[in-house]
A tleap script that builds the chain and sets N, CA, C and O, in Angstrom:
source leaprc.protein.ff14SB
mol = sequence {
  NMET SER ARG LEU PHE SER ARG GLY LEU ASN
  SER VAL TRP PRO THR LEU PHE LEU LEU TYR
  THR ALA ASP VAL ILE ALA PRO ILE GLU GLU
  TYR GLY HIE PHE VAL HIE ALA TYR ALA ASP
  ASP LEU ARG VAL TYR ASN HIE MET ASP PRO
  THR GLN SER ALA GLN LEU LEU VAL GLN MET
  ALA GLU ARG ILE ALA ARG ILE GLU ALA TRP
  MET ALA SER ASN ARG LEU HIE LEU THR PRO
  SER LYS THR LYS LEU ILE TRP LEU GLY SER
  ARG ARG ARG LEU LEU GLN CYS THR THR ASN
  ALA ILE VAL VAL SER GLY ALA SER ILE GLN
  CLEU
}
set mol.1.N position { -32.092 -17.777 12.338 }
set mol.1.CA position { -30.803 -18.335 12.691 }
set mol.1.C position { -29.751 -18.026 11.632 }
set mol.1.O position { -28.626 -17.660 11.969 }
set mol.2.N position { -30.105 -18.171 10.348 }
set mol.2.CA position { -29.115 -17.918 9.298 }
set mol.2.C position { -28.733 -16.436 9.263 }
set mol.2.O position { -27.597 -16.097 8.929 }
set mol.3.N position { -29.668 -15.560 9.602 }
set mol.3.CA position { -29.381 -14.130 9.634 }
set mol.3.C position { -28.326 -13.814 10.705 }
set mol.3.O position { -27.407 -13.029 10.473 }
set mol.4.N position { -28.473 -14.431 11.860 }
set mol.4.CA position { -27.503 -14.259 12.933 }
set mol.4.C position { -26.137 -14.798 12.516 }
set mol.4.O position { -25.105 -14.188 12.794 }
set mol.5.N position { -26.145 -15.942 11.849 }
set mol.5.CA position { -24.910 -16.557 11.411 }
set mol.5.C position { -24.193 -15.652 10.406 }
set mol.5.O position { -22.979 -15.471 10.495 }
set mol.6.N position { -24.925 -15.091 9.463 }
set mol.6.CA position { -24.288 -14.236 8.456 }
set mol.6.C position { -23.741 -12.956 9.090 }
set mol.6.O position { -22.697 -12.464 8.660 }
set mol.7.N position { -24.406 -12.415 10.081 }
set mol.7.CA position { -23.885 -11.236 10.783 }
set mol.7.C position { -22.564 -11.560 11.462 }
set mol.7.O position { -21.632 -10.755 11.442 }
set mol.8.N position { -22.487 -12.731 12.057 }
set mol.8.CA position { -21.252 -13.145 12.715 }
set mol.8.C position { -20.118 -13.317 11.717 }
set mol.8.O position { -18.976 -12.960 12.009 }
set mol.9.N position { -20.417 -13.856 10.553 }
set mol.9.CA position { -19.388 -14.038 9.527 }
set mol.9.C position { -18.885 -12.706 8.992 }
set mol.9.O position { -17.700 -12.576 8.684 }
set mol.10.N position { -19.757 -11.723 8.876 }
set mol.10.CA position { -19.333 -10.424 8.367 }
set mol.10.C position { -18.235 -9.811 9.222 }
set mol.10.O position { -17.360 -9.116 8.705 }
set mol.11.N position { -18.274 -10.057 10.500 }
set mol.11.CA position { -17.232 -9.508 11.363 }
set mol.11.C position { -15.954 -10.350 11.326 }
set mol.11.O position { -14.895 -9.881 11.744 }
set mol.12.N position { -16.042 -11.582 10.832 }
set mol.12.CA position { -14.898 -12.475 10.764 }
set mol.12.C position { -14.132 -12.334 9.447 }
set mol.12.O position { -12.924 -12.565 9.416 }
set mol.13.N position { -14.811 -11.959 8.362 }
set mol.13.CA position { -14.175 -11.914 7.038 }
set mol.13.C position { -12.894 -11.079 6.998 }
set mol.13.O position { -11.915 -11.536 6.407 }
set mol.14.N position { -12.844 -9.889 7.588 }
set mol.14.CA position { -11.579 -9.132 7.539 }
set mol.14.C position { -10.418 -9.874 8.176 }
set mol.14.O position { -9.295 -9.818 7.676 }
set mol.15.N position { -10.676 -10.563 9.264 }
set mol.15.CA position { -9.622 -11.325 9.927 }
set mol.15.C position { -9.178 -12.491 9.057 }
set mol.15.O position { -7.981 -12.756 8.947 }
set mol.16.N position { -10.120 -13.190 8.437 }
set mol.16.CA position { -9.773 -14.296 7.548 }
set mol.16.C position { -8.971 -13.803 6.349 }
set mol.16.O position { -8.024 -14.461 5.918 }
set mol.17.N position { -9.345 -12.654 5.816 }
set mol.17.CA position { -8.613 -12.067 4.688 }
set mol.17.C position { -7.174 -11.780 5.078 }
set mol.17.O position { -6.255 -12.085 4.319 }
set mol.18.N position { -6.966 -11.197 6.256 }
set mol.18.CA position { -5.612 -10.892 6.726 }
set mol.18.C position { -4.788 -12.162 6.932 }
set mol.18.O position { -3.610 -12.205 6.578 }
set mol.19.N position { -5.398 -13.177 7.493 }
set mol.19.CA position { -4.684 -14.436 7.692 }
set mol.19.C position { -4.301 -15.069 6.355 }
set mol.19.O position { -3.207 -15.614 6.208 }
set mol.20.N position { -5.206 -14.993 5.391 }
set mol.20.CA position { -4.983 -15.588 4.073 }
set mol.20.C position { -3.876 -14.861 3.321 }
set mol.20.O position { -3.034 -15.503 2.693 }
set mol.21.N position { -3.865 -13.540 3.373 }
set mol.21.CA position { -2.891 -12.766 2.598 }
set mol.21.C position { -1.574 -12.531 3.327 }
set mol.21.O position { -0.617 -12.049 2.720 }
set mol.22.N position { -1.504 -12.857 4.600 }
set mol.22.CA position { -0.267 -12.625 5.360 }
set mol.22.C position { 0.917 -13.361 4.743 }
set mol.22.O position { 2.047 -12.876 4.807 }
set mol.23.N position { 0.671 -14.529 4.144 }
set mol.23.CA position { 1.744 -15.306 3.517 }
set mol.23.C position { 2.408 -14.563 2.367 }
set mol.23.O position { 3.593 -14.764 2.105 }
set mol.24.N position { 1.671 -13.722 1.689 }
set mol.24.CA position { 2.245 -13.014 0.540 }
set mol.24.C position { 2.710 -11.609 0.925 }
set mol.24.O position { 3.667 -11.103 0.339 }
set mol.25.N position { 2.069 -10.983 1.874 }
set mol.25.CA position { 2.399 -9.604 2.241 }
set mol.25.C position { 3.703 -9.523 3.038 }
set mol.25.O position { 4.555 -8.685 2.742 }
set mol.26.N position { 3.862 -10.365 4.023 }
set mol.26.CA position { 5.044 -10.294 4.898 }
set mol.26.C position { 6.368 -10.405 4.135 }
set mol.26.O position { 7.261 -9.592 4.375 }
set mol.27.N position { 6.534 -11.376 3.226 }
set mol.27.CA position { 7.811 -11.450 2.502 }
set mol.27.C position { 8.097 -10.225 1.636 }
set mol.27.O position { 9.257 -9.849 1.468 }
set mol.28.N position { 7.083 -9.613 1.098 }
set mol.28.CA position { 7.271 -8.421 0.263 }
set mol.28.C position { 7.710 -7.246 1.140 }
set mol.28.O position { 8.603 -6.486 0.765 }
set mol.29.N position { 7.084 -7.105 2.298 }
set mol.29.CA position { 7.444 -6.027 3.208 }
set mol.29.C position { 8.853 -6.211 3.777 }
set mol.29.O position { 9.510 -5.231 4.128 }
set mol.30.N position { 9.317 -7.453 3.868 }
set mol.30.CA position { 10.681 -7.708 4.349 }
set mol.30.C position { 11.727 -7.031 3.467 }
set mol.30.O position { 12.801 -6.662 3.942 }
set mol.31.N position { 11.413 -6.871 2.199 }
set mol.31.CA position { 12.345 -6.252 1.260 }
set mol.31.C position { 12.203 -4.739 1.203 }
set mol.31.O position { 12.823 -4.087 0.363 }
set mol.32.N position { 11.392 -4.176 2.091 }
set mol.32.CA position { 11.254 -2.732 2.156 }
set mol.32.C position { 10.182 -2.152 1.250 }
set mol.32.O position { 10.062 -0.932 1.141 }
set mol.33.N position { 9.403 -3.004 0.599 }
set mol.33.CA position { 8.313 -2.517 -0.246 }
set mol.33.C position { 7.064 -2.342 0.616 }
set mol.33.O position { 6.943 -2.934 1.688 }
set mol.34.N position { 6.160 -1.536 0.135 }
set mol.34.CA position { 4.898 -1.305 0.820 }
set mol.34.C position { 3.804 -2.045 0.067 }
set mol.34.O position { 3.860 -2.162 -1.157 }
set mol.35.N position { 2.807 -2.545 0.794 }
set mol.35.CA position { 1.749 -3.347 0.181 }
set mol.35.C position { 0.392 -2.833 0.639 }
set mol.35.O position { 0.184 -2.548 1.819 }
set mol.36.N position { -0.525 -2.721 -0.311 }
set mol.36.CA position { -1.934 -2.491 -0.010 }
set mol.36.C position { -2.700 -3.649 -0.622 }
set mol.36.O position { -2.598 -3.893 -1.824 }
set mol.37.N position { -3.454 -4.356 0.179 }
set mol.37.CA position { -4.222 -5.502 -0.294 }
set mol.37.C position { -5.703 -5.166 -0.249 }
set mol.37.O position { -6.211 -4.634 0.738 }
set mol.38.N position { -6.378 -5.488 -1.339 }
set mol.38.CA position { -7.825 -5.310 -1.444 }
set mol.38.C position { -8.421 -6.679 -1.738 }
set mol.38.O position { -7.695 -7.673 -1.758 }
set mol.39.N position { -9.710 -6.746 -1.963 }
set mol.39.CA position { -10.386 -8.029 -2.174 }
set mol.39.C position { -9.708 -8.871 -3.254 }
set mol.39.O position { -9.393 -10.036 -3.010 }
set mol.40.N position { -9.482 -8.321 -4.414 }
set mol.40.CA position { -8.847 -9.086 -5.496 }
set mol.40.C position { -7.711 -8.294 -6.135 }
set mol.40.O position { -7.409 -8.477 -7.315 }
set mol.41.N position { -7.093 -7.430 -5.372 }
set mol.41.CA position { -6.073 -6.541 -5.907 }
set mol.41.C position { -4.948 -6.398 -4.891 }
set mol.41.O position { -5.191 -6.250 -3.693 }
set mol.42.N position { -3.732 -6.442 -5.378 }
set mol.42.CA position { -2.564 -6.277 -4.517 }
set mol.42.C position { -1.690 -5.203 -5.146 }
set mol.42.O position { -1.296 -5.321 -6.307 }
set mol.43.N position { -1.390 -4.170 -4.394 }
set mol.43.CA position { -0.550 -3.084 -4.891 }
set mol.43.C position { 0.746 -3.054 -4.104 }
set mol.43.O position { 0.751 -2.943 -2.878 }
set mol.44.N position { 1.841 -3.155 -4.838 }
set mol.44.CA position { 3.172 -3.125 -4.242 }
set mol.44.C position { 3.840 -1.859 -4.735 }
set mol.44.O position { 3.864 -1.590 -5.936 }
set mol.45.N position { 4.379 -1.086 -3.819 }
set mol.45.CA position { 5.003 0.165 -4.238 }
set mol.45.C position { 6.204 0.490 -3.371 }
set mol.45.O position { 6.397 -0.073 -2.293 }
set mol.46.N position { 7.008 1.422 -3.878 }
set mol.46.CA position { 8.201 1.847 -3.177 }
set mol.46.C position { 8.620 3.192 -3.735 }
set mol.46.O position { 8.085 3.642 -4.748 }
set mol.47.N position { 9.565 3.831 -3.088 }
set mol.47.CA position { 10.102 5.096 -3.586 }
set mol.47.C position { 11.604 4.950 -3.735 }
set mol.47.O position { 12.229 4.132 -3.059 }
set mol.48.N position { 12.178 5.742 -4.618 }
set mol.48.CA position { 13.604 5.647 -4.868 }
set mol.48.C position { 14.075 6.895 -5.603 }
set mol.48.O position { 13.275 7.701 -6.078 }
set mol.49.N position { 15.385 7.029 -5.682 }
set mol.49.CA position { 16.012 8.059 -6.489 }
set mol.49.C position { 15.961 7.592 -7.944 }
set mol.49.O position { 16.120 6.398 -8.196 }
set mol.50.N position { 15.745 8.485 -8.906 }
set mol.50.CA position { 15.656 8.058 -10.309 }
set mol.50.C position { 16.859 7.249 -10.795 }
set mol.50.O position { 16.719 6.415 -11.690 }
set mol.51.N position { 18.020 7.480 -10.227 }
set mol.51.CA position { 19.209 6.726 -10.647 }
set mol.51.C position { 19.128 5.256 -10.245 }
set mol.51.O position { 19.886 4.430 -10.753 }
set mol.52.N position { 18.220 4.929 -9.344 }
set mol.52.CA position { 18.042 3.549 -8.883 }
set mol.52.C position { 16.838 2.870 -9.524 }
set mol.52.O position { 16.435 1.793 -9.086 }
set mol.53.N position { 16.260 3.478 -10.547 }
set mol.53.CA position { 15.028 2.946 -11.133 }
set mol.53.C position { 15.222 1.569 -11.761 }
set mol.53.O position { 14.336 0.722 -11.650 }
set mol.54.N position { 16.346 1.325 -12.412 }
set mol.54.CA position { 16.589 0.008 -13.012 }
set mol.54.C position { 16.676 -1.060 -11.931 }
set mol.54.O position { 16.151 -2.160 -12.104 }
set mol.55.N position { 17.332 -0.751 -10.821 }
set mol.55.CA position { 17.440 -1.688 -9.704 }
set mol.55.C position { 16.063 -1.974 -9.101 }
set mol.55.O position { 15.755 -3.114 -8.754 }
set mol.56.N position { 15.249 -0.942 -8.983 }
set mol.56.CA position { 13.905 -1.128 -8.435 }
set mol.56.C position { 13.063 -2.011 -9.355 }
set mol.56.O position { 12.275 -2.824 -8.871 }
set mol.57.N position { 13.214 -1.865 -10.670 }
set mol.57.CA position { 12.475 -2.719 -11.604 }
set mol.57.C position { 12.851 -4.185 -11.417 }
set mol.57.O position { 11.982 -5.057 -11.447 }
set mol.58.N position { 14.124 -4.460 -11.226 }
set mol.58.CA position { 14.569 -5.836 -10.999 }
set mol.58.C position { 13.937 -6.374 -9.717 }
set mol.58.O position { 13.448 -7.503 -9.690 }
set mol.59.N position { 13.945 -5.568 -8.656 }
set mol.59.CA position { 13.343 -5.984 -7.389 }
set mol.59.C position { 11.846 -6.232 -7.549 }
set mol.59.O position { 11.312 -7.210 -7.028 }
set mol.60.N position { 11.178 -5.341 -8.271 }
set mol.60.CA position { 9.730 -5.504 -8.465 }
set mol.60.C position { 9.430 -6.771 -9.268 }
set mol.60.O position { 8.461 -7.473 -8.977 }
set mol.61.N position { 10.247 -7.066 -10.268 }
set mol.61.CA position { 10.055 -8.290 -11.047 }
set mol.61.C position { 10.203 -9.512 -10.147 }
set mol.61.O position { 9.449 -10.475 -10.283 }
set mol.62.N position { 11.159 -9.481 -9.236 }
set mol.62.CA position { 11.344 -10.585 -8.285 }
set mol.62.C position { 10.144 -10.706 -7.349 }
set mol.62.O position { 9.696 -11.815 -7.058 }
set mol.63.N position { 9.621 -9.570 -6.874 }
set mol.63.CA position { 8.452 -9.612 -5.992 }
set mol.63.C position { 7.227 -10.134 -6.738 }
set mol.63.O position { 6.441 -10.902 -6.183 }
set mol.64.N position { 7.065 -9.720 -7.984 }
set mol.64.CA position { 5.920 -10.190 -8.768 }
set mol.64.C position { 6.024 -11.694 -8.985 }
set mol.64.O position { 5.014 -12.397 -8.929 }
set mol.65.N position { 7.231 -12.197 -9.232 }
set mol.65.CA position { 7.420 -13.639 -9.382 }
set mol.65.C position { 7.059 -14.367 -8.087 }
set mol.65.O position { 6.474 -15.450 -8.116 }
set mol.66.N position { 7.409 -13.767 -6.960 }
set mol.66.CA position { 7.074 -14.374 -5.664 }
set mol.66.C position { 5.555 -14.373 -5.442 }
set mol.66.O position { 4.993 -15.348 -4.944 }
set mol.67.N position { 4.904 -13.277 -5.815 }
set mol.67.CA position { 3.446 -13.202 -5.701 }
set mol.67.C position { 2.806 -14.255 -6.601 }
set mol.67.O position { 1.854 -14.926 -6.204 }
set mol.68.N position { 3.333 -14.392 -7.810 }
set mol.68.CA position { 2.793 -15.380 -8.744 }
set mol.68.C position { 2.934 -16.793 -8.195 }
set mol.68.O position { 2.018 -17.602 -8.341 }
set mol.69.N position { 4.067 -17.106 -7.564 }
set mol.69.CA position { 4.267 -18.427 -6.959 }
set mol.69.C position { 3.284 -18.652 -5.814 }
set mol.69.O position { 2.728 -19.741 -5.671 }
set mol.70.N position { 3.072 -17.611 -4.996 }
set mol.70.CA position { 2.111 -17.726 -3.898 }
set mol.70.C position { 0.718 -17.967 -4.447 }
set mol.70.O position { -0.026 -18.803 -3.935 }
set mol.71.N position { 0.369 -17.229 -5.498 }
set mol.71.CA position { -0.960 -17.395 -6.098 }
set mol.71.C position { -1.140 -18.813 -6.630 }
set mol.71.O position { -2.188 -19.425 -6.420 }
set mol.72.N position { -0.130 -19.337 -7.314 }
set mol.72.CA position { -0.213 -20.692 -7.859 }
set mol.72.C position { -0.383 -21.720 -6.745 }
set mol.72.O position { -1.133 -22.684 -6.899 }
set mol.73.N position { 0.312 -21.518 -5.617 }
set mol.73.CA position { 0.185 -22.462 -4.505 }
set mol.73.C position { -1.191 -22.380 -3.852 }
set mol.73.O position { -1.587 -23.295 -3.129 }
set mol.74.N position { -1.916 -21.306 -4.095 }
set mol.74.CA position { -3.274 -21.143 -3.561 }
set mol.74.C position { -4.328 -21.289 -4.656 }
set mol.74.O position { -5.472 -20.863 -4.497 }
set mol.75.N position { -3.921 -21.902 -5.773 }
set mol.75.CA position { -4.817 -22.175 -6.909 }
set mol.75.C position { -5.421 -20.914 -7.502 }
set mol.75.O position { -6.582 -20.891 -7.909 }
set mol.76.N position { -4.608 -19.864 -7.542 }
set mol.76.CA position { -5.014 -18.603 -8.146 }
set mol.76.C position { -4.118 -18.343 -9.353 }
set mol.76.O position { -3.083 -18.990 -9.515 }
set mol.77.N position { -4.513 -17.402 -10.193 }
set mol.77.CA position { -3.759 -17.117 -11.407 }
set mol.77.C position { -3.496 -15.620 -11.515 }
set mol.77.O position { -4.409 -14.808 -11.362 }
set mol.78.N position { -2.250 -15.262 -11.778 }
set mol.78.CA position { -1.887 -13.874 -12.021 }
set mol.78.C position { -2.168 -13.560 -13.484 }
set mol.78.O position { -1.738 -14.301 -14.368 }
set mol.79.N position { -2.874 -12.487 -13.745 }
set mol.79.CA position { -3.194 -12.087 -15.105 }
set mol.79.C position { -2.221 -11.002 -15.549 }
set mol.79.O position { -2.358 -9.849 -15.142 }
set mol.80.N position { -1.238 -11.354 -16.380 }
set mol.80.CA position { -0.243 -10.363 -16.800 }
set mol.80.C position { -0.851 -9.145 -17.502 }
set mol.80.O position { -0.327 -8.038 -17.382 }
set mol.81.N position { -1.942 -9.340 -18.225 }
set mol.81.CA position { -2.560 -8.207 -18.933 }
set mol.81.C position { -3.148 -7.183 -17.968 }
set mol.81.O position { -3.386 -6.039 -18.354 }
set mol.82.N position { -3.382 -7.578 -16.726 }
set mol.82.CA position { -3.900 -6.645 -15.728 }
set mol.82.C position { -2.808 -6.128 -14.799 }
set mol.82.O position { -3.073 -5.320 -13.909 }
set mol.83.N position { -1.576 -6.597 -15.009 }
set mol.83.CA position { -0.446 -6.171 -14.193 }
set mol.83.C position { 0.117 -4.886 -14.773 }
set mol.83.O position { 0.412 -4.813 -15.966 }
set mol.84.N position { 0.265 -3.879 -13.936 }
set mol.84.CA position { 0.706 -2.574 -14.415 }
set mol.84.C position { 1.825 -2.041 -13.547 }
set mol.84.O position { 1.889 -2.306 -12.347 }
set mol.85.N position { 2.703 -1.288 -14.178 }
set mol.85.CA position { 3.761 -0.569 -13.474 }
set mol.85.C position { 3.664 0.890 -13.857 }
set mol.85.O position { 3.365 1.222 -15.004 }
set mol.86.N position { 3.915 1.748 -12.908 }
set mol.86.CA position { 3.826 3.182 -13.195 }
set mol.86.C position { 4.888 3.916 -12.377 }
set mol.86.O position { 5.112 3.606 -11.207 }
set mol.87.N position { 5.521 4.871 -12.999 }
set mol.87.CA position { 6.424 5.780 -12.289 }
set mol.87.C position { 5.635 7.029 -11.951 }
set mol.87.O position { 4.903 7.542 -12.798 }
set mol.88.N position { 5.764 7.521 -10.757 }
set mol.88.CA position { 5.128 8.765 -10.346 }
set mol.88.C position { 6.209 9.734 -9.904 }
set mol.88.O position { 7.131 9.348 -9.185 }
set mol.89.N position { 6.109 10.980 -10.322 }
set mol.89.CA position { 7.080 11.987 -9.937 }
set mol.89.C position { 6.973 13.204 -10.832 }
set mol.89.O position { 6.098 13.275 -11.694 }
set mol.90.N position { 7.850 14.149 -10.630 }
set mol.90.CA position { 7.848 15.350 -11.465 }
set mol.90.C position { 8.360 14.994 -12.864 }
set mol.90.O position { 9.023 13.972 -13.041 }
set mol.91.N position { 8.060 15.813 -13.829 }
set mol.91.CA position { 8.479 15.566 -15.205 }
set mol.91.C position { 10.003 15.410 -15.292 }
set mol.91.O position { 10.497 14.524 -15.991 }
set mol.92.N position { 10.731 16.249 -14.600 }
set mol.92.CA position { 12.193 16.192 -14.614 }
set mol.92.C position { 12.696 14.862 -14.049 }
set mol.92.O position { 13.607 14.253 -14.609 }
set mol.93.N position { 12.105 14.413 -12.946 }
set mol.93.CA position { 12.515 13.145 -12.329 }
set mol.93.C position { 12.144 11.944 -13.204 }
set mol.93.O position { 12.911 10.987 -13.312 }
set mol.94.N position { 10.967 12.002 -13.823 }
set mol.94.CA position { 10.522 10.885 -14.658 }
set mol.94.C position { 11.425 10.687 -15.865 }
set mol.94.O position { 11.617 9.557 -16.314 }
set mol.95.N position { 11.985 11.775 -16.397 }
set mol.95.CA position { 12.898 11.668 -17.531 }
set mol.95.C position { 14.183 10.935 -17.156 }
set mol.95.O position { 14.877 10.413 -18.029 }
set mol.96.N position { 14.502 10.892 -15.872 }
set mol.96.CA position { 15.713 10.224 -15.397 }
set mol.96.C position { 15.492 8.731 -15.120 }
set mol.96.O position { 16.453 7.988 -14.920 }
set mol.97.N position { 14.230 8.295 -15.108 }
set mol.97.CA position { 13.919 6.894 -14.802 }
set mol.97.C position { 14.056 6.027 -16.045 }
set mol.97.O position { 13.895 6.502 -17.169 }
set mol.98.N position { 14.355 4.751 -15.830 }
set mol.98.CA position { 14.448 3.808 -16.929 }
set mol.98.C position { 13.073 3.537 -17.522 }
set mol.98.O position { 12.059 3.628 -16.828 }
set mol.99.N position { 13.044 3.208 -18.793 }
set mol.99.CA position { 11.776 2.886 -19.455 }
set mol.99.C position { 11.755 1.431 -19.889 }
set mol.99.O position { 10.922 1.035 -20.705 }
set mol.100.N position { 12.678 0.624 -19.343 }
set mol.100.CA position { 12.731 -0.801 -19.667 }
set mol.100.C position { 11.467 -1.498 -19.194 }
set mol.100.O position { 10.885 -1.134 -18.172 }
set mol.101.N position { 11.053 -2.498 -19.947 }
set mol.101.CA position { 9.904 -3.311 -19.546 }
set mol.101.C position { 10.395 -4.443 -18.654 }
set mol.101.O position { 11.580 -4.774 -18.651 }
set mol.102.N position { 9.480 -5.029 -17.904 }
set mol.102.CA position { 9.812 -6.247 -17.160 }
set mol.102.C position { 8.930 -7.361 -17.690 }
set mol.102.O position { 7.888 -7.106 -18.292 }
set mol.103.N position { 9.348 -8.591 -17.466 }
set mol.103.CA position { 8.605 -9.744 -17.965 }
set mol.103.C position { 7.908 -10.430 -16.798 }
set mol.103.O position { 8.535 -10.779 -15.797 }
set mol.104.N position { 6.600 -10.615 -16.947 }
set mol.104.CA position { 5.784 -11.295 -15.940 }
set mol.104.C position { 5.045 -12.429 -16.644 }
set mol.104.O position { 4.266 -12.181 -17.564 }
set mol.105.N position { 5.277 -13.651 -16.229 }
set mol.105.CA position { 4.656 -14.837 -16.832 }
set mol.105.C position { 4.842 -14.860 -18.343 }
set mol.105.O position { 3.928 -15.223 -19.083 }
set mol.106.N position { 6.011 -14.477 -18.790 }
set mol.106.CA position { 6.300 -14.480 -20.216 }
set mol.106.C position { 5.736 -13.295 -20.971 }
set mol.106.O position { 5.963 -13.172 -22.174 }
set mol.107.N position { 5.003 -12.417 -20.295 }
set mol.107.CA position { 4.423 -11.234 -20.925 }
set mol.107.C position { 5.232 -10.001 -20.528 }
set mol.107.O position { 5.617 -9.844 -19.370 }
set mol.108.N position { 5.480 -9.143 -21.491 }
set mol.108.CA position { 6.253 -7.930 -21.243 }
set mol.108.C position { 5.327 -6.842 -20.704 }
set mol.108.O position { 4.307 -6.524 -21.316 }
set mol.109.N position { 5.691 -6.278 -19.555 }
set mol.109.CA position { 4.908 -5.214 -18.941 }
set mol.109.C position { 5.654 -3.896 -19.192 }
set mol.109.O position { 6.755 -3.689 -18.680 }
set mol.110.N position { 5.048 -3.025 -19.974 }
set mol.110.CA position { 5.661 -1.736 -20.298 }
set mol.110.C position { 5.357 -0.724 -19.206 }
set mol.110.O position { 4.377 -0.843 -18.470 }
set mol.111.N position { 6.216 0.263 -19.125 }
set mol.111.CA position { 5.996 1.361 -18.166 }
set mol.111.C position { 5.268 2.481 -18.855 }
set mol.111.O position { 4.981 3.504 -18.234 }
savepdb mol mol.pdb
quit
């Protein structure tokens, strides 16, 4: 009986995960960002022109604060030391991007 029960739960877990994370994913996507959610990992990304990199950093800091608030309301904790930001692009484009850090939970996240 327990074997049958566990098989049934395995097919339900993806749906439960989607229902649980929908509260945090939908608001982020409303702002035009893209989200990939994994078991214990959330990746938020976007694309932009290098001249808009400072603006994108401000937006990302706001989204991270929103994620942190959602996590706190669900008794979870955001670990700033595991929070990373990365610019991807050609060498010429990367030189045009800002190198300012953002602050997450009082910790400075460098690029």
